[in-house]
N, C-alpha and C positions, 0 to 999 in steps of 0.2 A: 449682829451677835458677835461676840469675841471669845475665842476659844484658845486654850493654852496648849501649846504643842508639847507632848509627852517626852519628845526627845531632847529639845532645847529649852523648854520652859518658857519660850518667848510667846507673847500674847499676840495673836495674829488673827485676821478675819477667818471665819470658819469656811467661807467659800473658797478661800486659797488653799486651805488644808485639804479640802475635798478634791480640788483640781490636782493637787500634787499627788494624792493617793491613786488617783485614777489614771495617771499618765502611763505607768508600766503597762497596764492593761490595753490601753489604746495602741501602743507601740507594737504589741505582739499580735494584734489582730490584723489579718490580711486585708488589703482594700477589696472591695466588692468586685472589681474587675478580675483580679486573680482568682477569686472563687469561682467566677463563671467560667474562665478559662479551664480550671481544674475539672469541673463538671463535665465539660465538653470532651476533655481528653479521655475521661473514664467512660463517656458515652460511645466514642468511637472504638474503644476497646471491649465494649460490652457484647452482650448476645445479639443485639440489633446490627451488628457490623456485617456489610455486605460480603459474602464469599465471592470467590473468583468465578464460580458457575453463574451466579446470580448477576455478576457485572457483564459476563459475556451474553448472557440472556437479555440484559437491558440494552447492550449495544446493537444486537440484532433486531430487537424490537424497534429501536429508534431508526435503523437503516432499512426497515422492511419496506417503506415506500419506494426504495431504489431497486427492489427486486421485481423484475418484470420477465415476461416470456422470452424477449429478445436476449437479454442477459443470461437466462438459463440455457437457452440454445447455444448461445456463444461458449459458455462453460462447457457444455458437452463436446462441441466440436474442437474447442481448445485442447482439451485433455487428449481426445483422439488423435489429434495432430501429431503429438509426440510420440505415439505408439505405432504410427503408420510405418510399414516396413520399407516402402520404396518412395523416392523422391516425388514422383507425379502425385502420389495419394497425399504426401505431406503437404504439397502445395494446394491442391483441391480442398481439402479439409481446412487449411489455414484461410482459404478464400471464403469458405461458408462462415467461419468463425468471424472474420472481419466484417462480413456483411451484417451479421446478427449484432456485433458491437458497435458498428456504425449507428444503427437505430436505438441502441441502447444509450449511447452517448448523446445522441440527439435529445433523448427524453430527460437526460441528466443536466442538459444545458452546457455540454462541453463541445463547443464547435470544432476545436482543434483536433480533439479525439474522433469526432465523427469524420472529418476530412481525411485524416490520416488512414482511417480504416477503409475508407472508399478507395483511396490510392492503393491500398494494399490488396484489394479485390482485383483491381486491373492488373497489378503486377503479377499476382499469383497466376491468374489465367494466362498470361502471356509467357511466364516462366515455365509453366507446365506444358505449354504448347511447344515452345522453340528452343529451351535450353535443355541440352543433353550432357552426358558425361564427355561426348566428344566435341562439345563446344556449342556456339551459339551464333546466329547471323549477326553481321556488323550493324545492321539497322536497328537491332534490338538494343545495343548499347546507347544509341542516340534516343531511343524512346525512353529508356530507363533514366537517362541524364535529364531529359525533360521532365519526367515525374520526380526526380530529385529537386529540380529547381521549382516545380509546382508545390512540392511538400514544403520547401523553404518559404515560398511566397505565401502559401496558405497558413503557416505558423505565424508569420507576421500579421496577416489579414485578420486571423481569428485569436489574436494574442490575448491570453487569459493568465499571464503571469506564470509562475513556476510549472503548472500543469502543461501549458503549451511548450516549455523547453523540454520536458521529459517526453512528451508525445512526439515532438519534432525529431529529437534524437533517436528515440526508438524506432521511428519510421525510417530514417536514414539508414540505420544499422539492418533493419529488415530488408531495405532496397538492396543492399549489398548481399545479404544472405540468399535471396531469391535468384541472384545471378549465378550462384555457385552451382557447378554440375556435380560436386561430391556431396552425398547426404550428410557425411559426418561433418564437413566444414560448415554447411548450412545449419545444421543443429546447434553448433557452437555459437554461430553469430545470433541465432534465434533465441538461445539463452540469454545473451547479452541484451537483446531487444526486450526480452520478457521482463528483465530487471528494470529497465526504463518504464515499461508500461505498469509494472507493479507500483512504482512510486507515483505515477500519474493517477492511478486509480485510488490510491490512498488519499491524494489531495483533492479529487473530486467526489470522494466518498462512494465508490463504486464497489459494493461488496461482491457482486458477481465477476467484475473484472479482476478484482484482486484475487478472489478464489481461483479463477480461471488461469491467472498468472502463475500461482503457486503450484496448481496441478500441472500446468504446462512445463514448469521448470522441472518437476518431478519426472514426468513422462519422458522429456528429452534426455534428462540425466540417466534414466533407466535404459533408454535406447542406446545411449553412447556406451554404457556399461555392458549391455548385451552384445553389441558390436565388438567392444574390446575383448570380450570373453571369447566370442567365436573366432576372432582372428588369432588368439592365443592357442586355441585348440587346433586351428588350421596349421599354424606354425609347428606346434608339437607333433602333429600327424606327419608332417613334411620332414621333419629333422630325422 
């Protein structure tokens, strides 16, 4: 069929005219892929969007299998450690915390974390018994040096990537902390150790361990502030 174009008067096939008339409409229509993207973006902004509370609830449901009795007990001992008024009580509470978390990390499949905590138990008992503000016996330095080397060897033997790095460094800092006769210096070093354990627990997915580290950091900080306030009041009374 031959049609005449109304604009030029040229007689051309009708199919060509229909194609020319529909070209602007085709160019204005977005491709199907862009339409799908638009609908997805509006769905994310719609009423079905997950709130912050729902996201946290989903996280804890996913991590519920990592919550066990040993982790919960370690959490309690860890928080109590920072609030203990005397150095010996800090060490004994820390030993109980390390014993619980050694079993907790065993269940999580973190051999380095388990080994470091077992070393911590031994160090805490030795430091509580033999280290005082007046000093410590010479043989204890040799024993702690041996545990230092043992911690390094166990870190390499139970190597698990970045979790092993942070667990090993945190244990070495804890080793130095337990040799301190001053509770203030020991708390400062244990805060540094707690930061290393916090990163380790994030990497291995230990909710109890991470919560314990956060509570421990808070309790150690509160104890330091309490001691600082007491020293200021004492200095003011003597002035």
